[in-house]
Each structure stands twice: as C-alpha cells, then as structure tokens.
KOLTIPA-107112 format. One record per residue (C-alpha): residue in three letters; x, y, z. Coordinates in steps of 0.5 Angstrom, whole numbers, padded with zeros to 4 digits, always signed. Example, Ala and Ser with C-alpha at 12.3 -4.5 7.8 and 13.67 -1.06 7.14 Angstrom:
BEGIN
ALA+0025-0009+0016;SER+0027-0002+0014;
//
This chain:
BEGIN
UNK-0089+0134-0002;UNK-0083+0131-0001;UNK-0077+0127-0005;UNK-0072+0122-0003;UNK-0066+0122-0007;UNK-0064+0115-0009;UNK-0058+0116-0015;UNK-0055+0121-0018;UNK-0051+0121-0025;UNK-0049+0125-0031;UNK-0051+0125-0038;UNK-0046+0128-0043;UNK-0050+0130-0049;UNK-0054+0134-0047;UNK-0050+0136-0041;UNK-0055+0134-0035;UNK-0055+0131-0028;UNK-0060+0125-0028;UNK-0063+0124-0021;UNK-0067+0118-0019;UNK-0072+0120-0013;UNK-0078+0117-0010;UNK-0084+0121-0009;UNK-0085+0120-0001;UNK-0093+0121-0002;UNK-0094+0116-0008;UNK-0088+0112-0007;UNK-0087+0112-0014;UNK-0079+0112-0017;UNK-0078+0118-0022;UNK-0072+0120-0026;UNK-0071+0128-0027;UNK-0066+0130-0032;UNK-0063+0137-0030;UNK-0060+0141-0035;UNK-0053+0144-0034;UNK-0053+0151-0037;UNK-0048+0156-0038;UNK-0042+0151-0036;UNK-0036+0150-0040;UNK-0029+0147-0040;UNK-0027+0153-0036;UNK-0032+0154-0031;UNK-0031+0153-0024;UNK-0035+0146-0022;UNK-0036+0149-0014;UNK-0040+0155-0016;UNK-0044+0151-0022;UNK-0046+0146-0017;UNK-0048+0151-0011;UNK-0052+0155-0017;UNK-0055+0148-0019;UNK-0057+0146-0012;UNK-0060+0153-0010;UNK-0064+0154-0016;UNK-0071+0155-0014;UNK-0074+0149-0019;UNK-0069+0144-0017;UNK-0068+0146-0010;UNK-0073+0141-0007;UNK-0070+0135-0011;UNK-0063+0136-0010;UNK-0064+0138-0002;UNK-0061+0131+0000;UNK-0056+0130-0005;UNK-0049+0132-0002;UNK-0045+0138-0005;UNK-0039+0134-0006;UNK-0043+0129-0010;UNK-0046+0135-0014;UNK-0038+0138-0015;UNK-0036+0131-0017;UNK-0041+0130-0022;UNK-0039+0137-0025;UNK-0032+0135-0025;UNK-0034+0129-0029;UNK-0038+0134-0034;UNK-0032+0139-0035;UNK-0027+0133-0036;UNK-0031+0130-0041;UNK-0032+0137-0045;UNK-0024+0138-0044;UNK-0024+0131-0048;UNK-0022+0126-0042;UNK-0025+0119-0042;UNK-0030+0117-0037;UNK-0025+0112-0034;UNK-0019+0118-0034;UNK-0024+0123-0030;UNK-0026+0117-0025;UNK-0019+0115-0024;UNK-0017+0122-0022;UNK-0022+0121-0016;UNK-0018+0115-0013;UNK-0013+0116-0008;UNK-0006+0113-0010;UNK-0001+0113-0004;UNK+0005+0113-0009;UNK+0003+0119-0013;UNK+0007+0125-0012;UNK+0002+0130-0010;UNK+0008+0136-0011;UNK+0007+0135-0018;UNK-0001+0137-0018;UNK-0004+0144-0019;UNK-0007+0147-0013;UNK-0014+0145-0015;UNK-0013+0138-0016;UNK-0009+0138-0010;UNK-0014+0141-0006;UNK-0019+0136-0009;UNK-0014+0130-0006;UNK-0013+0133+0001;UNK-0021+0133+0001;UNK-0021+0126-0001;UNK-0016+0125+0005;UNK-0020+0129+0010;UNK-0026+0125+0008;UNK-0022+0118+0009;UNK-0019+0120+0015;UNK-0026+0122+0018;UNK-0029+0116+0016;UNK-0023+0111+0019;UNK-0022+0116+0026;UNK-0024+0112+0032;UNK-0028+0117+0037;UNK-0028+0116+0045;UNK-0035+0114+0044;UNK-0034+0108+0039;UNK-0035+0101+0042;UNK-0028+0099+0040;UNK-0024+0105+0043;UNK-0018+0103+0047;UNK-0015+0108+0051;UNK-0007+0109+0050;UNK-0007+0103+0045;UNK+0001+0101+0044;UNK+0002+0097+0037;UNK+0009+0094+0036;UNK+0011+0093+0028;UNK+0016+0088+0025;UNK+0022+0091+0023;UNK+0024+0090+0016;UNK+0031+0086+0015;UNK+0035+0092+0014;UNK+0042+0091+0010;UNK+0048+0093+0013;UNK+0052+0098+0010;UNK+0060+0099+0011;UNK+0059+0106+0014;UNK+0054+0103+0019;UNK+0060+0098+0021;UNK+0065+0104+0021;UNK+0061+0108+0025;UNK+0060+0103+0031;UNK+0067+0102+0032;UNK+0069+0110+0033;UNK+0064+0111+0039;
//
C-alpha cells in the first residue's frame, strides 16, 4: 500500500495541512486533511513540522513531502495566527536583492540564507554537467563612471 504525494497546502480554519495524493494500488486521487494540533503563534515551526512528519498516523502519507515544504506550511499557519495576510506571509519567502538582511531577526535571516543556499545549489554548475566549461573567462562591460575632481588631482601627483 503506497501513496504518491501530488500537492500539499494549508487550511486556516481549522489549522490543517491538506495533502492531495494518489493511492498507487488503485490509482485513485484522494485528499487527506491533517489537523495541526498544539500549534500556536509562538510555536517553533521546525519542531511542529518534524513532529507531524514522524507521526505514526501520517508518516506514510507525508514520506514524499520534503521537510522544508512542511516547515513553510507551518510558517504560513503561524503567520496567519499572528494576524498577517496570506500575501504578506508568502512575500517573506521571496528573495529581494535590495533587502537589507542586517535588519532581520535570527530566525528570518536563517530562513533567507536557506533559500539562498537552495537557489545556489540549483544554479551551480558541476563538472559532470554537459554544458560545464573549465576555466571560463567572462568580460563584463564597465559602466560609464563620472569623473570626480579628486580623481583628476590624484593622477597629477603620481
């Protein structure tokens, strides 16, 4: 008796994880609503996700769902309990290159660094990739820089 997870989502009232899966024996698509118990706006999302994934009743269903996805769904649930909208909660998962990471708390910074690591691993070229080029040199266009008065003065002195 096996299960193949297709989609995973969150339900706010009551707080639950919704799993769409295919039963591999019968090839029927089913929906399982997994209640999230003992979870508040102050709970640790990683512990709650791990506890849910290891729960004997849900273990077989959540085996193919990555831990990071369950953590993300718990973060969305926790943000909803804290009064944030769904759009604000999802915006916290997007990487903004202009965002000042020095202003984030430790938990948010760890989440952003984890996202950057995942993005780096996805874009990284490995030696066994077919389009890998050893010792690749790339020239970048230099933007037009404005001349400053102190730049011109320092040239005369040397």
